[in-house]
TIZAVEX-630043 format. One record per residue: residue number from 1; z, y, x of N, C-alpha, C in turn; residue in three letters. Coordinates in Angstrom, 2 decimals, m for minus. Atoms other than C-alpha are relative to their C-alpha. Layout:
SITE lumnu    n_c3    n_c2    n_c1   ca_c3   ca_c2   ca_c1    c_c3    c_c2    c_c1 torlo
SITE   NUM       Z       Y       X       Z       Y       X       Z       Y       X   Ala
...
This chain:
SITE lumnu    n_c3    n_c2    n_c1   ca_c3   ca_c2   ca_c1    c_c3    c_c2    c_c1 torlo
SITE     1   m0.71    0.37   m1.05  206.93   98.87   30.03   m0.58   m1.79    0.03   Met
SITE     2    0.16    1.12   m0.89  206.09   95.44   32.10    1.44   m0.40    1.09   Ile
SITE     3   m0.77    0.70   m0.56  208.68   93.43   33.67   m0.47   m0.92    0.28   Gly
SITE     4   m0.17    1.49   m0.18  209.44   89.77   35.06    1.18   m0.83   m0.69   Asp
SITE     5   m0.94    0.37    0.69  210.98   87.57   33.10    0.21   m1.48    0.62   Leu
SITE     6   m0.28    1.61   m0.77  212.75   84.17   34.68    0.55   m0.62   m0.77   Ser
SITE     7   m0.03    0.92    1.26  213.35   81.40   32.30    0.79   m1.46    1.08   Val
SITE     8   m0.62    1.42   m0.40  216.03   78.51   33.35    1.25   m0.78   m1.21   Arg
SITE     9   m0.41    0.45    0.78  217.10   76.22   31.55    1.39   m1.41    0.21   His
SITE    10   m0.98    0.52    0.14  221.11   74.59   31.31    0.37   m0.48   m1.59   Glu
SITE    11   m1.18    0.58    1.13  223.08   72.87   28.28   m0.13    0.72   m1.02   Pro
SITE    12   m0.76   m1.11    1.04  223.65   74.46   25.32    1.37    0.07   m0.54   Leu
SITE    13   m0.92    0.10   m0.76  227.16   75.11   25.62    0.59   m0.76   m2.58   Lys
SITE    14   m1.29   m0.50    1.79  228.25   76.65   21.06    0.54    1.10    0.36   Gly
SITE    15   m0.86   m1.00   m0.72  230.79   78.56   20.79    0.14    0.94   m1.80   Gly
SITE    16   m0.07   m0.37    0.77  231.99   80.96   17.85   m0.20    1.82    0.37   Thr
SITE    17    0.52   m1.60   m0.19  230.47   84.32   17.15    0.70    0.80   m1.72   Ile
SITE    18   m1.06   m1.31    1.26  232.69   87.13   15.31   m0.30    0.62   m0.02   Glu
SITE    19   m0.67   m1.15   m0.06  233.83   90.29   14.69   m1.15    0.79   m0.13   Gly
SITE    20    0.41   m0.49   m0.67  232.17   93.18   16.50   m1.72   m0.79    0.17   Asp
SITE    21    1.60    0.91   m0.18  229.14   90.80   17.42   m0.90   m0.19   m1.15   Ala
SITE    22    1.18   m0.15    1.22  227.68   90.10   13.83   m0.82    1.30   m0.62   Ile
SITE    23    0.78   m0.31   m0.24  226.50   93.45   13.49   m0.97   m0.10    0.68   Ala
SITE    24    1.41   m0.57   m1.08  223.83   93.40   16.40   m0.21   m1.54   m0.17   Gln
SITE    25    1.11    1.24   m0.49  223.08   89.85   16.11   m0.74   m0.09   m1.91   Leu
SITE    26   m0.18    0.73    1.75  222.76   89.64   11.65   m1.38   m0.15    0.70   Ile
SITE    27    1.52   m0.30    0.06  219.10   89.48   12.10   m0.07   m1.62    0.47   Asp
SITE    28    0.90    1.03   m1.34  219.38   86.93   14.87    1.45   m1.40   m0.13   Glu
SITE    29   m1.04    0.47   m0.06  221.99   84.80   13.46   m0.33   m1.60   m0.77   Leu
SITE    30    0.02    1.86    1.06  220.61   81.81   10.81   m1.54   m0.83    1.75   Pro
SITE    31    0.45    0.68   m1.25  218.04   81.61   14.72    1.27   m1.62    0.24   Ala
SITE    32   m1.29    0.35   m0.77  221.84   80.71   16.38   m0.06   m1.16   m0.96   Ile
SITE    33   m0.55    1.36    0.76  222.95   78.61   13.23   m1.19   m1.24    0.56   Ala
SITE    34    1.32    1.23   m0.27  219.55   75.97   13.38    0.05    0.03    1.81   Val
SITE    35   m0.19    0.65   m1.27  220.72   75.69   17.35    1.01   m0.66    0.25   Leu
SITE    36   m1.45    0.29    0.45  224.19   74.48   16.03    0.22   m1.53    0.71   Gly
SITE    37    0.02    1.45   m0.33  223.17   71.23   16.18   m0.78   m1.09    1.71   Pro
SITE    38    0.90    0.24   m1.29  221.18   71.32   20.24    1.49    0.12    0.55   Tyr
SITE    39   m0.89   m0.85   m1.06  224.76   72.92   21.66    0.92   m1.58   m0.41   Thr
SITE    40   m0.56    0.98    0.27  227.78   70.50   22.81    0.98    0.05   m0.98   Glu
SITE    41   m1.31   m0.72    1.04  230.17   72.30   20.70    0.14    0.40   m0.81   Gln
SITE    42    0.09   m0.45    1.26  228.94   73.20   17.66   m0.13    1.62    0.21   Gly
SITE    43    0.02   m1.53    0.04  228.05   77.04   16.25    1.08    0.22   m1.30   Ile
SITE    44   m0.53   m0.39    1.19  230.36   78.50   14.08    0.05    1.72   m0.69   Glu
SITE    45    0.31   m1.40    0.88  229.61   81.81   12.42    1.19    0.51   m1.34   Ile
SITE    46   m1.44   m0.46    0.27  232.65   83.90   11.02   m0.47    1.77   m0.33   Arg
SITE    47    0.33   m2.30    0.24  232.51   88.13    9.54   m1.34   m0.28   m0.47   Asn
SITE    48    1.31   m0.81   m0.61  228.90   87.55    8.59   m0.22    0.29   m1.51   Ala
SITE    49    0.34   m0.17    1.72  228.96   87.82    4.38   m0.96    0.46   m0.33   Ala
SITE    50    0.92   m0.37    0.19  226.48   90.18    4.92   m1.26   m0.97   m0.84   Glu
SITE    51    1.35    0.64   m0.04  224.08   87.31    5.32   m0.46   m0.09   m1.47   Leu
SITE    52   m0.02    0.37    1.00  224.58   86.28    2.04   m0.51    0.46   m1.71   Arg
SITE    53    0.67   m0.54    0.93  222.55   89.34    0.33   m0.61    1.10    1.14   Val
SITE    54    1.23    0.03   m1.23  219.80   89.76    2.59   m1.39   m0.88   m0.89   Lys
SITE    55    1.51    0.37    1.07  216.18   88.36    1.01    0.40   m1.12   m0.61   Glu
SITE    56   m0.12    1.87    0.68  217.89   84.77    0.26    1.54    0.01   m0.05   Ser
SITE    57   m1.13   m0.18   m0.55  221.53   84.28    0.72   m0.09   m1.24    1.23   Asp
SITE    58    0.10    0.60   m0.90  221.24   83.00    4.10    0.60   m0.85    0.49   Arg
SITE    59   m1.08    1.15   m0.23  224.36   80.90    4.58    0.10   m0.70   m0.93   Ile
SITE    60    0.54    0.90    1.27  223.59   79.09    1.36   m1.15   m0.64    0.41   Ser
SITE    61    0.52    0.31   m0.70  220.31   78.71    2.81   m0.71   m0.70    1.43   Val
SITE    62   m0.35    0.68   m1.08  220.94   77.74    5.91    0.92   m1.47   m0.04   Leu
SITE    63   m0.75    0.90    0.73  223.37   75.29    4.61   m0.49   m1.23   m0.07   Val
SITE    64    0.85    0.93    0.86  220.58   73.62    2.43   m0.38   m0.77    1.39   Glu
SITE    65    1.73    0.91   m0.98  217.95   72.62    5.28    0.91   m0.45    1.21   Asn
SITE    66   m0.87    0.91   m0.92  220.67   71.70    7.71    0.51   m1.19   m0.08   Leu
SITE    67   m1.33    0.84    0.77  222.50   69.32    5.75   m1.77   m0.96   m0.32   Arg
SITE    68    1.48    0.66    0.61  218.32   68.03    4.79   m0.44   m0.91    1.25   Arg
SITE    69    0.32    0.30   m1.20  218.01   67.67    8.41    0.15   m1.38    0.39   Met
SITE    70   m1.36    1.18   m0.69  220.94   65.20    9.17    1.31    1.62    0.70   Gly
SITE    71   m1.12   m1.14   m1.14  223.18   68.35   10.55    0.81   m0.44   m0.86   Ala
SITE    72   m1.65   m0.49    0.89  227.16   68.36    9.43    0.15    1.07    0.42   Lys
SITE    73   m0.10   m1.63    0.32  227.52   71.68    8.30    1.08    0.66   m0.47   Val
SITE    74   m0.63   m0.32    0.63  230.21   73.28    6.71    0.34    1.69   m0.30   Asp
SITE    75   m0.18   m1.08    0.84  230.01   76.30    4.38    0.94    0.72    0.08   Glu
SITE    76   m1.46   m0.71    0.26  232.67   78.99    4.18   m0.67    1.03   m0.95   Leu
SITE    77   m0.25   m0.92    0.75  233.27   82.01    2.52   m1.34    0.98    0.69   Pro
SITE    78    0.49   m1.23   m0.81  231.76   84.12    5.18   m1.04   m0.65    1.16   Asp
SITE    79    0.77    0.03   m1.49  229.34   82.12    7.76    0.02   m1.19   m0.77   Gly
SITE    80    0.34    1.32   m0.15  228.89   78.43    8.68    0.68   m0.84    1.12   Leu
SITE    81   m0.95    0.76   m1.72  230.43   75.84   10.82   m1.38   m1.37    0.93   Arg
SITE    82    0.87    0.87   m0.94  227.52   72.94   12.86    0.34    0.06    0.45   Val
SITE    83   m0.55    0.12   m1.34  228.64   70.77   14.49   m1.17   m0.51    0.63   Ala
SITE    84    0.75    0.52   m0.79  226.94   70.06   17.51   m0.63   m1.48    0.91   Gly
SITE    85    1.02    1.17   m0.06  224.97   67.41   19.62    0.73   m1.54   m0.32   Arg
SITE    86   m0.92    1.41    0.24  227.96   64.55   19.41   m0.22   m0.63   m1.28   Pro
SITE    87    0.39    0.03    1.58  227.21   64.58   15.64   m0.98   m0.43   m0.45   Ala
SITE    88    1.43    0.96    0.27  223.90   63.07   15.68   m0.99    0.80    0.11   Gly
SITE    89    0.84   m0.68   m0.25  220.42   64.06   16.37   m0.88    0.88   m1.55   Gln
SITE    90    0.26    0.76    0.62  218.38   65.70   13.81   m1.08   m0.16   m0.43   Leu
SITE    91    1.34    0.64    0.66  215.15   64.87   11.28   m1.14    0.67   m0.82   His
SITE    92    1.34   m0.84    0.35  212.35   65.62   10.37    0.67    0.75   m1.87   Gly
SITE    93   m0.50    0.06    1.53  212.70   66.93    6.39   m0.78    0.77   m0.71   Ala
SITE    94    0.29   m1.14    0.12  211.31   69.25    3.81    0.65    0.99   m0.52   Glu
SITE    95   m0.62   m1.25   m0.38  212.23   72.85    4.34   m0.10    1.06   m1.48   Ile
SITE    96    0.34   m1.43    0.99  212.80   75.40    1.96    0.57    0.74    0.06   Glu
SITE    97   m0.34   m1.08   m0.97  212.87   78.83    3.12    0.71    1.03   m1.07   Pro
SITE    98   m0.55   m1.07    0.93  213.48   80.61   m0.49   m0.31    0.95   m0.04   His
SITE    99    0.92   m1.04    0.09  210.61   82.76    0.30    0.53    1.30    1.46   Gly
SITE   100   m1.21   m0.46   m1.20  213.31   84.19    3.27   m0.95    0.04    1.77   Asp
SITE   101    0.86    0.67   m1.58  211.00   84.53    6.93    0.60   m0.39    0.66   His
SITE   102   m0.72    0.43   m1.28  213.72   84.19    9.05    0.72   m0.71   m0.86   Arg
SITE   103   m0.46    1.96   m0.16  214.83   80.83    7.71   m1.32   m0.25   m0.10   Met
SITE   104    1.24   m0.11    0.09  210.90   80.31    7.57   m0.15   m0.36    1.90   Ala
SITE   105    0.29   m0.25   m1.26  210.96   81.17   11.61    1.33   m0.70    0.66   Met
SITE   106   m1.04    1.37   m0.86  214.38   79.53   12.09   m0.41   m1.24    0.00   Ala
SITE   107    0.77    1.38    0.09  213.31   76.02   10.76   m0.86   m0.36    1.00   Phe
SITE   108    1.47    0.56   m1.13  210.11   75.73   12.54    1.04    0.23    1.08   Ala
SITE   109   m1.23   m0.09   m1.50  212.97   76.37   15.87    0.82   m1.33   m0.57   Ile
SITE   110   m0.88    0.74    0.13  215.08   73.72   14.15   m0.76   m0.83    0.87   Ala
SITE   111    1.12    1.01   m0.10  211.90   71.39   13.93   m0.47   m0.83    0.99   Ala
SITE   112    0.85    0.26   m1.86  210.82   71.43   17.40    0.99   m1.03    0.23   Leu
SITE   113   m1.14    0.54   m0.31  213.97   69.02   18.13    0.14   m0.93   m0.58   Gly
SITE   114   m0.38    1.16    1.52  214.00   67.07   15.31   m0.98   m1.28    0.69   Ala
SITE   115   m0.10    0.83   m0.34  213.23   63.50   15.30   m1.11   m0.42   m1.55   Lys
SITE   116    0.25   m0.64    1.15  210.63   63.33   12.90   m1.03    1.27   m0.58   Gly
SITE   117    0.52   m1.52    0.14  207.79   65.41   10.74    1.00    0.60   m0.18   Asp
SITE   118   m0.68   m0.20    0.69  209.09   68.45    9.25   m0.99    1.21   m0.49   Thr
SITE   119    0.96   m0.67    0.96  207.53   70.46    6.07    0.71    1.07   m0.48   Thr
SITE   120   m1.04   m1.58    0.06  208.53   74.36    5.84   m0.51    0.55   m1.23   Ile
SITE   121    0.75   m0.31    1.28  207.19   75.19    2.04    0.28    1.67    0.46   Arg
SITE   122    0.08   m1.28    0.30  205.75   78.35    1.65    0.29    0.85    1.74   Asp
SITE   123    0.19   m0.21   m1.69  205.63   78.87    5.77   m0.66    1.36    0.29   Ala
SITE   124    0.99   m1.10   m0.21  203.30   81.67    5.38    0.83    1.24   m0.31   Glu
SITE   125   m0.27   m1.70    0.12  205.87   84.36    4.49    1.13    0.03    1.64   Cys
SITE   126   m0.60   m0.57   m1.07  207.39   84.76    7.84   m1.16    1.20    0.39   Ala
SITE   127    1.04   m1.28   m0.48  204.34   87.36    8.33    1.03    1.04   m0.87   Ala
SITE   128   m1.35   m1.03    0.64  207.20   89.39    5.93   m0.52    0.95    1.73   Val
SITE   129   m0.73   m0.67   m1.36  208.54   90.36   10.02   m1.38   m0.52    0.95   Ser
SITE   130    1.35    0.71   m1.41  205.69   88.03   12.28   m0.83   m0.27   m0.27   Tyr
SITE   131    1.61    0.36    0.54  202.27   88.01   11.12   m0.36   m1.24    1.39   Pro
SITE   132    0.77    0.69   m0.90  201.51   85.90   14.30    0.86   m1.29    0.16   Asp
SITE   133   m1.06    0.82   m0.64  204.79   83.90   14.88   m0.54   m1.89    0.07   Phe
SITE   134    0.00    1.43   m0.91  203.17   80.20   14.30   m0.96    0.04    1.02   Phe
SITE   135    0.94    0.49   m1.18  200.53   80.48   16.42    0.51    0.69    1.02   Pro
SITE   136   m0.62   m0.27   m1.20  202.31   82.41   18.82    0.67   m1.12    0.53   Ala
SITE   137   m0.27    1.77   m0.38  204.74   79.04   18.49   m0.66   m0.86    0.45   Leu
SITE   138    2.22    0.97   m0.68  200.95   77.00   19.37    0.98    0.60    0.88   Glu
SITE   139    0.43   m0.51   m1.56  200.70   79.17   22.08    1.25   m0.56    1.04   Arg
SITE   140   m1.85    0.89   m1.09  204.62   78.42   24.11   m0.08   m1.96   m0.02   Leu
SITE   141   m0.05    1.61   m0.27  204.33   74.45   22.73   m1.23   m0.28    0.79   Leu
SITE   142    1.57    0.86   m0.55  200.60   74.21   24.45   m0.04   m0.16    2.00   Glu
SITE   143   m0.03   m0.14   m1.84  202.32   75.27   28.39    0.94   m1.10    0.25   Arg
C-alpha cells in the first residue's frame, strides 16, 4: 500500500493510559513512557502489570533509566507515573536496557531531547525486533 503522510507539530499534552487501551498499546508503552518528561502534564500508565513479565521487567527498567536521566518518576505496582516538562529537562546518562530491545529503542528516543550525551549499553539488542532501527533513526535526524 502506498499513501501520503502529513505530520504537524504540537506540544505534547500527556495524560493517563489505562483500561482497555493497555492491551492495544502494550508494546508501545515504553516509547510512550519516555515521552512523559516532554509533555505538559506528564504520563501515567496503569493496569499494565503485564509489562513486568516481558523480556525484562519493563516498568522497573523504565523507572531506573528515566531516573538516571533526571526524570521524576513514581513506580506503581501496575505501571508508572512520569512527571512532565515542568519537572525539568532530561540529561544524558548511561542507560542499561537489560537486553530488552524495546528499552534500547525507547531510550534512544528519550535521548533525542536530553541535554548531553547518552550511552545505551548493549544497544544492538534493538536488532531483535528492528535491525535497522539506529540507521533509520540517523536518517530521520539528517532531515
